[in-house]
mmCIF file of the N, C-alpha and C atoms, coordinates in Angstrom:
data_MODEL
# 
_entry.id   MODEL 
# 
loop_
_atom_site.group_PDB 
_atom_site.id 
_atom_site.type_symbol 
_atom_site.label_atom_id 
_atom_site.label_alt_id 
_atom_site.label_comp_id 
_atom_site.label_asym_id 
_atom_site.label_entity_id 
_atom_site.label_seq_id 
_atom_site.pdbx_PDB_ins_code 
_atom_site.Cartn_x 
_atom_site.Cartn_y 
_atom_site.Cartn_z 
_atom_site.occupancy 
_atom_site.B_iso_or_equiv 
_atom_site.pdbx_formal_charge 
_atom_site.auth_seq_id 
_atom_site.auth_comp_id 
_atom_site.auth_asym_id 
_atom_site.auth_atom_id 
_atom_site.pdbx_PDB_model_num 
ATOM 1   N N  . MET A 1 1  ? 122.526 90.957  113.663 1.00 0.00 ? 1  MET A N  1 
ATOM 2   C CA . MET A 1 1  ? 122.489 92.398  113.743 1.00 0.00 ? 1  MET A CA 1 
ATOM 3   C C  . MET A 1 1  ? 121.070 92.862  113.402 1.00 0.00 ? 1  MET A C  1 
ATOM 4   N N  . SER A 1 2  ? 120.531 93.739  114.231 1.00 0.00 ? 2  SER A N  1 
ATOM 5   C CA . SER A 1 2  ? 119.181 94.220  113.975 1.00 0.00 ? 2  SER A CA 1 
ATOM 6   C C  . SER A 1 2  ? 119.190 95.204  112.810 1.00 0.00 ? 2  SER A C  1 
ATOM 7   N N  . LEU A 1 3  ? 118.032 95.473  112.298 1.00 0.00 ? 3  LEU A N  1 
ATOM 8   C CA . LEU A 1 3  ? 117.898 96.378  111.160 1.00 0.00 ? 3  LEU A CA 1 
ATOM 9   C C  . LEU A 1 3  ? 118.404 97.772  111.504 1.00 0.00 ? 3  LEU A C  1 
ATOM 10  N N  . LEU A 1 4  ? 118.043 98.286  112.684 1.00 0.00 ? 4  LEU A N  1 
ATOM 11  C CA . LEU A 1 4  ? 118.472 99.624  113.072 1.00 0.00 ? 4  LEU A CA 1 
ATOM 12  C C  . LEU A 1 4  ? 119.980 99.712  113.262 1.00 0.00 ? 4  LEU A C  1 
ATOM 13  N N  . LYS A 1 5  ? 120.586 98.687  113.836 1.00 0.00 ? 5  LYS A N  1 
ATOM 14  C CA . LYS A 1 5  ? 122.039 98.696  113.997 1.00 0.00 ? 5  LYS A CA 1 
ATOM 15  C C  . LYS A 1 5  ? 122.732 98.719  112.642 1.00 0.00 ? 5  LYS A C  1 
ATOM 16  N N  . GLY A 1 6  ? 122.216 97.939  111.720 1.00 0.00 ? 6  GLY A N  1 
ATOM 17  C CA . GLY A 1 6  ? 122.782 97.914  110.379 1.00 0.00 ? 6  GLY A CA 1 
ATOM 18  C C  . GLY A 1 6  ? 122.671 99.261  109.689 1.00 0.00 ? 6  GLY A C  1 
ATOM 19  N N  . MET A 1 7  ? 121.520 99.897  109.835 1.00 0.00 ? 7  MET A N  1 
ATOM 20  C CA . MET A 1 7  ? 121.332 101.220 109.227 1.00 0.00 ? 7  MET A CA 1 
ATOM 21  C C  . MET A 1 7  ? 122.242 102.255 109.885 1.00 0.00 ? 7  MET A C  1 
ATOM 22  N N  . ASN A 1 8  ? 122.390 102.181 111.195 1.00 0.00 ? 8  ASN A N  1 
ATOM 23  C CA . ASN A 1 8  ? 123.279 103.124 111.888 1.00 0.00 ? 8  ASN A CA 1 
ATOM 24  C C  . ASN A 1 8  ? 124.720 102.980 111.409 1.00 0.00 ? 8  ASN A C  1 
ATOM 25  N N  . GLU A 1 9  ? 125.156 101.752 111.199 1.00 0.00 ? 9  GLU A N  1 
ATOM 26  C CA . GLU A 1 9  ? 126.512 101.531 110.696 1.00 0.00 ? 9  GLU A CA 1 
ATOM 27  C C  . GLU A 1 9  ? 126.683 102.129 109.303 1.00 0.00 ? 9  GLU A C  1 
ATOM 28  N N  . ARG A 1 10 ? 125.668 101.984 108.471 1.00 0.00 ? 10 ARG A N  1 
ATOM 29  C CA . ARG A 1 10 ? 125.755 102.547 107.123 1.00 0.00 ? 10 ARG A CA 1 
ATOM 30  C C  . ARG A 1 10 ? 125.776 104.067 107.158 1.00 0.00 ? 10 ARG A C  1 
ATOM 31  N N  . VAL A 1 11 ? 124.983 104.662 108.041 1.00 0.00 ? 11 VAL A N  1 
ATOM 32  C CA . VAL A 1 11 ? 124.935 106.126 108.139 1.00 0.00 ? 11 VAL A CA 1 
ATOM 33  C C  . VAL A 1 11 ? 126.270 106.671 108.638 1.00 0.00 ? 11 VAL A C  1 
ATOM 34  N N  . ARG A 1 12 ? 126.924 105.959 109.519 1.00 0.00 ? 12 ARG A N  1 
ATOM 35  C CA . ARG A 1 12 ? 128.226 106.415 110.022 1.00 0.00 ? 12 ARG A CA 1 
ATOM 36  C C  . ARG A 1 12 ? 129.274 106.490 108.914 1.00 0.00 ? 12 ARG A C  1 
ATOM 37  N N  . ASN A 1 13 ? 129.094 105.738 107.859 1.00 0.00 ? 13 ASN A N  1 
ATOM 38  C CA . ASN A 1 13 ? 130.042 105.749 106.751 1.00 0.00 ? 13 ASN A CA 1 
ATOM 39  C C  . ASN A 1 13 ? 129.818 106.920 105.798 1.00 0.00 ? 13 ASN A C  1 
ATOM 40  N N  . LEU A 1 14 ? 128.700 107.636 105.942 1.00 0.00 ? 14 LEU A N  1 
ATOM 41  C CA . LEU A 1 14 ? 128.414 108.752 105.046 1.00 0.00 ? 14 LEU A CA 1 
ATOM 42  C C  . LEU A 1 14 ? 129.285 109.955 105.381 1.00 0.00 ? 14 LEU A C  1 
ATOM 43  N N  . LYS A 1 15 ? 129.700 110.650 104.371 1.00 0.00 ? 15 LYS A N  1 
ATOM 44  C CA . LYS A 1 15 ? 130.452 111.885 104.535 1.00 0.00 ? 15 LYS A CA 1 
ATOM 45  C C  . LYS A 1 15 ? 129.476 113.053 104.492 1.00 0.00 ? 15 LYS A C  1 
ATOM 46  N N  . ILE A 1 16 ? 129.946 114.226 104.871 1.00 0.00 ? 16 ILE A N  1 
ATOM 47  C CA . ILE A 1 16 ? 129.091 115.412 104.904 1.00 0.00 ? 16 ILE A CA 1 
ATOM 48  C C  . ILE A 1 16 ? 128.506 115.692 103.523 1.00 0.00 ? 16 ILE A C  1 
ATOM 49  N N  . TRP A 1 17 ? 129.294 115.449 102.482 1.00 0.00 ? 17 TRP A N  1 
ATOM 50  C CA . TRP A 1 17 ? 128.832 115.671 101.120 1.00 0.00 ? 17 TRP A CA 1 
ATOM 51  C C  . TRP A 1 17 ? 127.607 114.793 100.809 1.00 0.00 ? 17 TRP A C  1 
ATOM 52  N N  . ASP A 1 18 ? 127.647 113.529 101.223 1.00 0.00 ? 18 ASP A N  1 
ATOM 53  C CA . ASP A 1 18 ? 126.535 112.610 100.999 1.00 0.00 ? 18 ASP A CA 1 
ATOM 54  C C  . ASP A 1 18 ? 125.283 113.063 101.744 1.00 0.00 ? 18 ASP A C  1 
ATOM 55  N N  . ILE A 1 19 ? 125.456 113.509 102.964 1.00 0.00 ? 19 ILE A N  1 
ATOM 56  C CA . ILE A 1 19 ? 124.322 113.951 103.771 1.00 0.00 ? 19 ILE A CA 1 
ATOM 57  C C  . ILE A 1 19 ? 123.685 115.190 103.162 1.00 0.00 ? 19 ILE A C  1 
ATOM 58  N N  . LYS A 1 20 ? 124.495 116.139 102.719 1.00 0.00 ? 20 LYS A N  1 
ATOM 59  C CA . LYS A 1 20 ? 123.963 117.366 102.112 1.00 0.00 ? 20 LYS A CA 1 
ATOM 60  C C  . LYS A 1 20 ? 123.251 117.072 100.791 1.00 0.00 ? 20 LYS A C  1 
ATOM 61  N N  . LEU A 1 21 ? 123.771 116.129 100.016 1.00 0.00 ? 21 LEU A N  1 
ATOM 62  C CA . LEU A 1 21 ? 123.086 115.740 98.784  1.00 0.00 ? 21 LEU A CA 1 
ATOM 63  C C  . LEU A 1 21 ? 121.724 115.115 99.086  1.00 0.00 ? 21 LEU A C  1 
ATOM 64  N N  . ALA A 1 22 ? 121.657 114.295 100.133 1.00 0.00 ? 22 ALA A N  1 
ATOM 65  C CA . ALA A 1 22 ? 120.380 113.693 100.537 1.00 0.00 ? 22 ALA A CA 1 
ATOM 66  C C  . ALA A 1 22 ? 119.399 114.767 100.998 1.00 0.00 ? 22 ALA A C  1 
ATOM 67  N N  . GLN A 1 23 ? 119.887 115.775 101.719 1.00 0.00 ? 23 GLN A N  1 
ATOM 68  C CA . GLN A 1 23 ? 119.022 116.872 102.144 1.00 0.00 ? 23 GLN A CA 1 
ATOM 69  C C  . GLN A 1 23 ? 118.503 117.658 100.945 1.00 0.00 ? 23 GLN A C  1 
ATOM 70  N N  . GLY A 1 24 ? 119.361 117.874 99.965  1.00 0.00 ? 24 GLY A N  1 
ATOM 71  C CA . GLY A 1 24 ? 118.936 118.569 98.746  1.00 0.00 ? 24 GLY A CA 1 
ATOM 72  C C  . GLY A 1 24 ? 117.876 117.781 97.996  1.00 0.00 ? 24 GLY A C  1 
ATOM 73  N N  . ALA A 1 25 ? 118.048 116.470 97.934  1.00 0.00 ? 25 ALA A N  1 
ATOM 74  C CA . ALA A 1 25 ? 117.054 115.628 97.277  1.00 0.00 ? 25 ALA A CA 1 
ATOM 75  C C  . ALA A 1 25 ? 115.716 115.695 98.016  1.00 0.00 ? 25 ALA A C  1 
ATOM 76  N N  . ALA A 1 26 ? 115.762 115.706 99.344  1.00 0.00 ? 26 ALA A N  1 
ATOM 77  C CA . ALA A 1 26 ? 114.531 115.805 100.130 1.00 0.00 ? 26 ALA A CA 1 
ATOM 78  C C  . ALA A 1 26 ? 113.840 117.150 99.893  1.00 0.00 ? 26 ALA A C  1 
ATOM 79  N N  . MET A 1 27 ? 114.622 118.219 99.778  1.00 0.00 ? 27 MET A N  1 
ATOM 80  C CA . MET A 1 27 ? 114.023 119.530 99.493  1.00 0.00 ? 27 MET A CA 1 
ATOM 81  C C  . MET A 1 27 ? 113.357 119.536 98.124  1.00 0.00 ? 27 MET A C  1 
ATOM 82  N N  . CYS A 1 28 ? 113.977 118.893 97.149  1.00 0.00 ? 28 CYS A N  1 
ATOM 83  C CA . CYS A 1 28 ? 113.385 118.829 95.817  1.00 0.00 ? 28 CYS A CA 1 
ATOM 84  C C  . CYS A 1 28 ? 112.069 118.040 95.835  1.00 0.00 ? 28 CYS A C  1 
ATOM 85  N N  . VAL A 1 29 ? 112.040 116.959 96.597  1.00 0.00 ? 29 VAL A N  1 
ATOM 86  C CA . VAL A 1 29 ? 110.796 116.185 96.721  1.00 0.00 ? 29 VAL A CA 1 
ATOM 87  C C  . VAL A 1 29 ? 109.703 117.056 97.345  1.00 0.00 ? 29 VAL A C  1 
ATOM 88  N N  . MET A 1 30 ? 110.063 117.828 98.359  1.00 0.00 ? 30 MET A N  1 
ATOM 89  C CA . MET A 1 30 ? 109.069 118.701 98.991  1.00 0.00 ? 30 MET A CA 1 
ATOM 90  C C  . MET A 1 30 ? 108.573 119.783 98.021  1.00 0.00 ? 30 MET A C  1 
ATOM 91  N N  . LEU A 1 31 ? 109.454 120.311 97.193  1.00 0.00 ? 31 LEU A N  1 
ATOM 92  C CA . LEU A 1 31 ? 109.034 121.290 96.180  1.00 0.00 ? 31 LEU A CA 1 
ATOM 93  C C  . LEU A 1 31 ? 108.084 120.659 95.166  1.00 0.00 ? 31 LEU A C  1 
ATOM 94  N N  . ILE A 1 32 ? 108.350 119.417 94.785  1.00 0.00 ? 32 ILE A N  1 
ATOM 95  C CA . ILE A 1 32 ? 107.453 118.719 93.862  1.00 0.00 ? 32 ILE A CA 1 
ATOM 96  C C  . ILE A 1 32 ? 106.076 118.552 94.495  1.00 0.00 ? 32 ILE A C  1 
ATOM 97  N N  . ILE A 1 33 ? 106.047 118.153 95.765  1.00 0.00 ? 33 ILE A N  1 
ATOM 98  C CA . ILE A 1 33 ? 104.772 117.979 96.468  1.00 0.00 ? 33 ILE A CA 1 
ATOM 99  C C  . ILE A 1 33 ? 104.040 119.316 96.564  1.00 0.00 ? 33 ILE A C  1 
ATOM 100 N N  . ALA A 1 34 ? 104.770 120.395 96.838  1.00 0.00 ? 34 ALA A N  1 
ATOM 101 C CA . ALA A 1 34 ? 104.145 121.715 96.938  1.00 0.00 ? 34 ALA A CA 1 
ATOM 102 C C  . ALA A 1 34 ? 103.572 122.145 95.588  1.00 0.00 ? 34 ALA A C  1 
ATOM 103 N N  . LYS A 1 35 ? 104.228 121.787 94.494  1.00 0.00 ? 35 LYS A N  1 
ATOM 104 C CA . LYS A 1 35 ? 103.707 122.120 93.163  1.00 0.00 ? 35 LYS A CA 1 
ATOM 105 C C  . LYS A 1 35 ? 102.484 121.286 92.823  1.00 0.00 ? 35 LYS A C  1 
ATOM 106 N N  . LEU A 1 36 ? 102.481 120.029 93.240  1.00 0.00 ? 36 LEU A N  1 
ATOM 107 C CA . LEU A 1 36 ? 101.358 119.147 92.937  1.00 0.00 ? 36 LEU A CA 1 
ATOM 108 C C  . LEU A 1 36 ? 100.135 119.454 93.803  1.00 0.00 ? 36 LEU A C  1 
ATOM 109 N N  . ILE A 1 37 ? 100.371 119.919 95.026  1.00 0.00 ? 37 ILE A N  1 
ATOM 110 C CA . ILE A 1 37 ? 99.274  120.235 95.957  1.00 0.00 ? 37 ILE A CA 1 
ATOM 111 C C  . ILE A 1 37 ? 99.446  121.692 96.389  1.00 0.00 ? 37 ILE A C  1 
ATOM 112 N N  . PRO A 1 38 ? 98.995  122.649 95.594  1.00 0.00 ? 38 PRO A N  1 
ATOM 113 C CA . PRO A 1 38 ? 99.233  124.064 95.915  1.00 0.00 ? 38 PRO A CA 1 
ATOM 114 C C  . PRO A 1 38 ? 98.513  124.543 97.179  1.00 0.00 ? 38 PRO A C  1 
ATOM 115 N N  . GLN A 1 39 ? 97.516  123.804 97.656  1.00 0.00 ? 39 GLN A N  1 
ATOM 116 C CA . GLN A 1 39 ? 96.819  124.209 98.881  1.00 0.00 ? 39 GLN A CA 1 
ATOM 117 C C  . GLN A 1 39 ? 97.745  124.190 100.090 1.00 0.00 ? 39 GLN A C  1 
ATOM 118 N N  . ILE A 1 40 ? 98.825  123.408 100.018 1.00 0.00 ? 40 ILE A N  1 
ATOM 119 C CA . ILE A 1 40 ? 99.781  123.345 101.119 1.00 0.00 ? 40 ILE A CA 1 
ATOM 120 C C  . ILE A 1 40 ? 100.385 124.724 101.372 1.00 0.00 ? 40 ILE A C  1 
ATOM 121 N N  . MET A 1 41 ? 100.622 125.479 100.304 1.00 0.00 ? 41 MET A N  1 
ATOM 122 C CA . MET A 1 41 ? 101.266 126.779 100.445 1.00 0.00 ? 41 MET A CA 1 
ATOM 123 C C  . MET A 1 41 ? 100.324 127.855 100.979 1.00 0.00 ? 41 MET A C  1 
ATOM 124 N N  . GLU A 1 42 ? 99.037  127.547 101.105 1.00 0.00 ? 42 GLU A N  1 
ATOM 125 C CA . GLU A 1 42 ? 98.080  128.491 101.678 1.00 0.00 ? 42 GLU A CA 1 
ATOM 126 C C  . GLU A 1 42 ? 98.068  128.438 103.202 1.00 0.00 ? 42 GLU A C  1 
ATOM 127 N N  . ILE A 1 43 ? 98.781  127.479 103.784 1.00 0.00 ? 43 ILE A N  1 
ATOM 128 C CA . ILE A 1 43 ? 98.873  127.363 105.232 1.00 0.00 ? 43 ILE A CA 1 
ATOM 129 C C  . ILE A 1 43 ? 99.716  128.521 105.758 1.00 0.00 ? 43 ILE A C  1 
ATOM 130 N N  . SER A 1 44 ? 99.356  129.031 106.925 1.00 0.00 ? 44 SER A N  1 
ATOM 131 C CA . SER A 1 44 ? 100.105 130.122 107.531 1.00 0.00 ? 44 SER A CA 1 
ATOM 132 C C  . SER A 1 44 ? 101.568 129.732 107.731 1.00 0.00 ? 44 SER A C  1 
ATOM 133 N N  . ILE A 1 45 ? 102.450 130.680 107.496 1.00 0.00 ? 45 ILE A N  1 
ATOM 134 C CA . ILE A 1 45 ? 103.886 130.416 107.620 1.00 0.00 ? 45 ILE A CA 1 
ATOM 135 C C  . ILE A 1 45 ? 104.272 130.034 109.044 1.00 0.00 ? 45 ILE A C  1 
ATOM 136 N N  . TRP A 1 46 ? 103.498 130.461 110.012 1.00 0.00 ? 46 TRP A N  1 
ATOM 137 C CA . TRP A 1 46 ? 103.819 130.150 111.413 1.00 0.00 ? 46 TRP A CA 1 
ATOM 138 C C  . TRP A 1 46 ? 103.724 128.665 111.705 1.00 0.00 ? 46 TRP A C  1 
ATOM 139 N N  . TRP A 1 47 ? 102.869 127.934 110.996 1.00 0.00 ? 47 TRP A N  1 
ATOM 140 C CA . TRP A 1 47 ? 102.814 126.480 111.161 1.00 0.00 ? 47 TRP A CA 1 
ATOM 141 C C  . TRP A 1 47 ? 104.122 125.845 110.714 1.00 0.00 ? 47 TRP A C  1 
ATOM 142 N N  . PHE A 1 48 ? 104.683 126.364 109.620 1.00 0.00 ? 48 PHE A N  1 
ATOM 143 C CA . PHE A 1 48 ? 105.971 125.854 109.141 1.00 0.00 ? 48 PHE A CA 1 
ATOM 144 C C  . PHE A 1 48 ? 107.093 126.192 110.120 1.00 0.00 ? 48 PHE A C  1 
ATOM 145 N N  . VAL A 1 49 ? 107.033 127.387 110.709 1.00 0.00 ? 49 VAL A N  1 
ATOM 146 C CA . VAL A 1 49 ? 108.051 127.799 111.683 1.00 0.00 ? 49 VAL A CA 1 
ATOM 147 C C  . VAL A 1 49 ? 108.004 126.886 112.904 1.00 0.00 ? 49 VAL A C  1 
ATOM 148 N N  . VAL A 1 50 ? 106.814 126.651 113.429 1.00 0.00 ? 50 VAL A N  1 
ATOM 149 C CA . VAL A 1 50 ? 106.655 125.780 114.595 1.00 0.00 ? 50 VAL A CA 1 
ATOM 150 C C  . VAL A 1 50 ? 107.114 124.358 114.268 1.00 0.00 ? 50 VAL A C  1 
ATOM 151 N N  . LEU A 1 51 ? 106.751 123.865 113.099 1.00 0.00 ? 51 LEU A N  1 
ATOM 152 C CA . LEU A 1 51 ? 107.155 122.517 112.697 1.00 0.00 ? 51 LEU A CA 1 
ATOM 153 C C  . LEU A 1 51 ? 108.676 122.415 112.566 1.00 0.00 ? 51 LEU A C  1 
ATOM 154 N N  . ALA A 1 52 ? 109.302 123.428 111.987 1.00 0.00 ? 52 ALA A N  1 
ATOM 155 C CA . ALA A 1 52 ? 110.765 123.428 111.843 1.00 0.00 ? 52 ALA A CA 1 
ATOM 156 C C  . ALA A 1 52 ? 111.442 123.413 113.208 1.00 0.00 ? 52 ALA A C  1 
ATOM 157 N N  . ILE A 1 53 ? 110.912 124.189 114.154 1.00 0.00 ? 53 ILE A N  1 
ATOM 158 C CA . ILE A 1 53 ? 111.488 124.226 115.499 1.00 0.00 ? 53 ILE A CA 1 
ATOM 159 C C  . ILE A 1 53 ? 111.322 122.871 116.187 1.00 0.00 ? 53 ILE A C  1 
ATOM 160 N N  . LEU A 1 54 ? 110.126 122.304 116.105 1.00 0.00 ? 54 LEU A N  1 
ATOM 161 C CA . LEU A 1 54 ? 109.882 121.010 116.747 1.00 0.00 ? 54 LEU A CA 1 
ATOM 162 C C  . LEU A 1 54 ? 110.766 119.909 116.157 1.00 0.00 ? 54 LEU A C  1 
ATOM 163 N N  . LEU A 1 55 ? 110.916 119.914 114.843 1.00 0.00 ? 55 LEU A N  1 
ATOM 164 C CA . LEU A 1 55 ? 111.735 118.890 114.205 1.00 0.00 ? 55 LEU A CA 1 
ATOM 165 C C  . LEU A 1 55 ? 113.229 119.107 114.453 1.00 0.00 ? 55 LEU A C  1 
ATOM 166 N N  . GLY A 1 56 ? 113.633 120.318 114.776 1.00 0.00 ? 56 GLY A N  1 
ATOM 167 C CA . GLY A 1 56 ? 115.035 120.608 115.009 1.00 0.00 ? 56 GLY A CA 1 
ATOM 168 C C  . GLY A 1 56 ? 115.499 120.431 116.441 1.00 0.00 ? 56 GLY A C  1 
ATOM 169 N N  . ILE A 1 57 ? 114.574 120.252 117.379 1.00 0.00 ? 57 ILE A N  1 
ATOM 170 C CA . ILE A 1 57 ? 114.943 120.158 118.794 1.00 0.00 ? 57 ILE A CA 1 
ATOM 171 C C  . ILE A 1 57 ? 115.830 118.944 119.066 1.00 0.00 ? 57 ILE A C  1 
ATOM 172 N N  . LYS A 1 58 ? 115.429 117.767 118.631 1.00 0.00 ? 58 LYS A N  1 
ATOM 173 C CA . LYS A 1 58 ? 116.192 116.541 118.925 1.00 0.00 ? 58 LYS A CA 1 
ATOM 174 C C  . LYS A 1 58 ? 117.597 116.576 118.320 1.00 0.00 ? 58 LYS A C  1 
ATOM 175 N N  . PRO A 1 59 ? 117.746 116.909 117.032 1.00 0.00 ? 59 PRO A N  1 
ATOM 176 C CA . PRO A 1 59 ? 119.114 116.948 116.496 1.00 0.00 ? 59 PRO A CA 1 
ATOM 177 C C  . PRO A 1 59 ? 119.989 117.992 117.194 1.00 0.00 ? 59 PRO A C  1 
ATOM 178 N N  . MET A 1 60 ? 119.416 119.129 117.547 1.00 0.00 ? 60 MET A N  1 
ATOM 179 C CA . MET A 1 60 ? 120.190 120.164 118.210 1.00 0.00 ? 60 MET A CA 1 
ATOM 180 C C  . MET A 1 60 ? 120.613 119.699 119.603 1.00 0.00 ? 60 MET A C  1 
ATOM 181 N N  . CYS A 1 61 ? 119.719 119.055 120.326 1.00 0.00 ? 61 CYS A N  1 
ATOM 182 C CA . CYS A 1 61 ? 120.085 118.519 121.648 1.00 0.00 ? 61 CYS A CA 1 
ATOM 183 C C  . CYS A 1 61 ? 121.181 117.468 121.527 1.00 0.00 ? 61 CYS A C  1 
ATOM 184 N N  . SER A 1 62 ? 121.073 116.588 120.557 1.00 0.00 ? 62 SER A N  1 
ATOM 185 C CA . SER A 1 62 ? 122.116 115.576 120.349 1.00 0.00 ? 62 SER A CA 1 
ATOM 186 C C  . SER A 1 62 ? 123.449 116.225 120.005 1.00 0.00 ? 62 SER A C  1 
ATOM 187 N N  . PHE A 1 63 ? 123.415 117.271 119.203 1.00 0.00 ? 63 PHE A N  1 
ATOM 188 C CA . PHE A 1 63 ? 124.633 117.952 118.792 1.00 0.00 ? 63 PHE A CA 1 
ATOM 189 C C  . PHE A 1 63 ? 125.282 118.658 119.967 1.00 0.00 ? 63 PHE A C  1 
ATOM 190 N N  . LEU A 1 64 ? 124.502 119.316 120.805 1.00 0.00 ? 64 LEU A N  1 
ATOM 191 C CA . LEU A 1 64 ? 125.051 120.111 121.898 1.00 0.00 ? 64 LEU A CA 1 
ATOM 192 C C  . LEU A 1 64 ? 125.486 119.280 123.093 1.00 0.00 ? 64 LEU A C  1 
ATOM 193 N N  . HIS A 1 65 ? 124.899 118.105 123.299 1.00 0.00 ? 65 HIS A N  1 
ATOM 194 C CA . HIS A 1 65 ? 125.191 117.304 124.486 1.00 0.00 ? 65 HIS A CA 1 
ATOM 195 C C  . HIS A 1 65 ? 126.290 116.270 124.285 1.00 0.00 ? 65 HIS A C  1 
ATOM 196 N N  . LYS A 1 66 ? 126.889 116.195 123.128 1.00 0.00 ? 66 LYS A N  1 
ATOM 197 C CA . LYS A 1 66 ? 127.940 115.193 122.904 1.00 0.00 ? 66 LYS A CA 1 
ATOM 198 C C  . LYS A 1 66 ? 129.286 115.835 122.853 1.00 0.00 ? 66 LYS A C  1 
# 
């Protein structure tokens, strides 16, 4: 079994609660990085908006096409 297949099998076993907890942990890590490097927050908000849209395209397409 390849590494990616093994990881996919493990992810399929996760419940929504586990996924949301992982997302919360990722948000906390990003807040820590923003506190440690305050120059990040001086970037225009539109860069964050564009990045959020670009990162959300693939999951949204997968969600809508299945």
